[in-house]
N, C-alpha and C positions, 0 to 999 in steps of 0.2 A: 581734280580737286580731291583732297583727302578728307574723309569724314572721320571724326574722332568723338568719343564719348565725352561730353562736357561734365563739369563738376556738379551741375544741378540735375543730372540724369537725362538731360535732353541731348540729342545729337547736334553738333555744331560743325561748321565748316572751318577748316584751318587751311589757309591759302598761302601762308608765308613761306612754306617749305620750298615750293617750286622756284620762286625768284632767287632764293638764297642758293639753291643748287645750281641754277643757271649761271649766276654770277660767279660762283666758285669754279664752275667748269670753264667759263670764259677766261678767268684769271689763270687757271692752270694751262689752258691752250696758249695764252699770250706768253706765259713764262717759258713754256717749251719752245716757242718760236724764238724768243730772245736767247735762250740757251743754245739753240741750234745755230743761230747767227754768230754767237760768240765762239762756238766750236769751229765754225767755218773760218772765221778770222784767225783763230789760233792755228789752224792747219796751214793757212797761208804763211804765217810767220815761221812755222816749222819747215815749210818747203824752202824758204830763203836760207835758213840755217843749214838745211841739208845740202843745198846747192853750194854754199860757201865751204862746207866740209869736203864735198866732192872736189871742188876746185883746188883746195889746199892739198888734198891727197894726190891729185893729178900733178900739181906743181912739184911736190916733193919727189914723186916717182920719176919725173922727167927732167928735173933740174940739171942733171949731169949731161943731158943731150943738148942743152942750150949753150951755144958758143958765146952768146951775149949774156952778161950777168943781169940780174934783176935791177941792180943799181944803175947800170948803163941804160937799160930800157926805160927806167923811170926818168933819167936825165934827158933822154931823147923826147919822151912824152912831155916833160915840163918845158922843153925848148919850143914845142909846138903850142902848148897851152899852159902857161904858168898858173899855178894854183896849189890847192891842197890835195895831196894824193889820198884817195879813199879806198882803192883796191888795186892790187897787182897780182896777177896769176898767169900761169902758162895754160895754153889751150891748143887743141888741134881739131879744128872743125872742117877738115878736108883740104886746107890750104897750107899745110905744114905747121910746124911748131911756131907759136907766136906768144909773145908777152902781151897780155891785155892789161892796159894801165888806165885807170879812171882818175881824171884830174878835175877838181871843182874850182872854177875861177870866181865863184860867188854869184854868177848869173846862170851858168850852164855847167852841167857835168859832162865832160868829154870822155869818149871812149877812144883810146888810141891803141892801135895794135902795131907792135914792133916785131919784125921778123927775128926769131930767136937765133938764126944763123948769121944773118948779115948786119943786124942792127938798124935796118932801114924801116921807116914808118910805112906800113902797107895799107893802113886804114885809119881814118880820122873823122869822127862824126859825133854829134851830140848823142849821149846815152838815152835810150828809150825806156 
């Protein structure tokens, strides 16, 4: 409790200061928690953008190595799962160069991998 000199010359107790400071501290801590959560969500969005940029760069760097065109890979994928194409890029995750095509049929997004040399579908499953 903080003691202060009153207007009538007597000492009085002022107790309002502590609850106000406590409330302000709680609001500040809550605001920092919300700001941290928003920053974490924003970082997740940036990771997705970074992944897409890396996939696009890899695709452009290796497009000349693919015997199968992007359009042919997309036709093969749509033959397996008709729908709206949402993403197509080249990748090599240890199984050789492949086109990864994502097709959304309205109920499921499918990830179809097409061998970039033969045009054969080598993987076909719902996207996770």
